[in-house]
C-alpha positions, 0 to 999 in steps of 0.5 A: 321182162322185156328190156326197154331201150336205154339211153346212154346219157347218165342220170343228173347228178351222178358220177360220170361213168368214165371217172367212176370206172377209173375210180372202181379200177383203182379201188380194185388195184388197191384191194388186190395189193393188200391180198396175200399171194394165192388169195383163193388158195385151194390147199386150205380146207377152211377156204371155200371158193366158188364162181357165180353168174346169171342170165346166160342160156342162149345156146352158146350165142351172144358171148355165152360160150366165151364167158363159159371158157373164161369162167372155166379157166377161173374155176380151175385156177381157184379150185371152185367148189360149185357154181351159183346161177342167179336165174334166167337160165334159158332164154327167151322162155325157159325150157319146156321139159327135162328133154328140151334141147335147150338143156344140151345146147345152152348148158351141157355142151357149153359148160364143158370145162372140167372145173365146172363139173361141180354142183350148180345151185340155180335160182329161177328168173323171170324168163324161166317162168315163161317156160315150165319152171317145174322142168328145171326142178325135175332136171335135178334128178337127172343131172350130176351137177344141176341143183334146184330141189325146189323153187326156193331152198337152203344149201347147208354147210354140210352139203358144201363140206364146210361149216363156214357158209349157208346159202339161201336160194330164193325165188324172186319172181313171185315177189317182184312180178306180182301185179307186173302185167307185162310179165304176166302177159308174157307168161300167158303168151307162152301158156305158163301163168303161175300162181304165186305164194310170196308170203309163205316164201318170206316166212320160210326165209325168215325162219331159216335165216334165224336158225342158221349159225353159219359164220357166213350167210349168202342169199341168192335171187334173180332180181336185184334189191338195189340196182343201177340198171333196172332200178331198185325192186320195191318188193325186195327192198320192203320184204327181203332187205330187212331180213338180210340186215336183221339176220346178219346176211353178208352178201346178196347175189343177183342177176337180171341186170346184164352187167356187173355191180357191187353195191354196199348198203348197210351191212350187206354187199349186193353183188350183181353178176347177170352178165353171163351171156351179154351186157345190154345198155348202160349201168350207172352208180347209185347210192352205195355203188362200189363198182359197176360196168356193163360188160359180159363176165362173172364173179368169183368168191373166196372165203375163210372164217374171217374174210370174204373176197370178191372178184369180177372178171370179164369174158376174156378172163381179165380181172376188172375189180377186186375187194374184200370184207371182214365177217364183222365190218 
């Protein structure tokens, strides 16, 4: 989706950004003070750590390479088991094939840190649909780390080597962009208009969430459910959010908004980490916002059987925000 120019003025009645960010940083400092040393301790096999981000593939430009270096260092620090990519993996129009030079210039030659040579569980974004989406699925057979077995899929705890977590990667473009004529025109312009079957995906998600017995459940999708940037996704609020609440999903990870946000609605934490290569415009707090900042960066997660920890870091590796939640809050 083409991002319109954004005004720097805040919404009427919202918290002034400077005051809000100070409050968010203070919350983060308070949370970090409560954490034990080695909050992402890697020695315990019952602790699972990983990094997450989205909106990154720009051939190393627009801060992508700098974020990659910081994320690589952070992944080593916490012994990250894998990477979650929340879509818009290749700008401006996806990839054309498994041999597209974009793979080398935006992925293989950028994320070279040893700690990032782990599985990458990736979602599709709207920019990926402007290319050949199937090529990103097919690349799974050729790569030692790229994981996208289908357009939506489950990563069971057994594949992660733990029983703590099930991950459900969904394909939000068929849900959000159905009837979005601007996005459909973009796909047509690139020769890749796709047929959508959103109902089948929702039925799959509901069935898989119902069957899951993992203590932690995380859903990953490109588009935000709730947002202080693009705005809420009505289709996801109607179709996905109720499933998250009903089936005990604790975290939804997204991109699309090129910033960092933590929003708590009901029992679900909505974490936006779409700042993998740049941060565009402004982001304002909405109902449930715990933290938001328009700055390139990424998210780090650590969880054990009872506690999940979230940390945002920026392109310099500086900690911006930390928080944690109990499995049953």
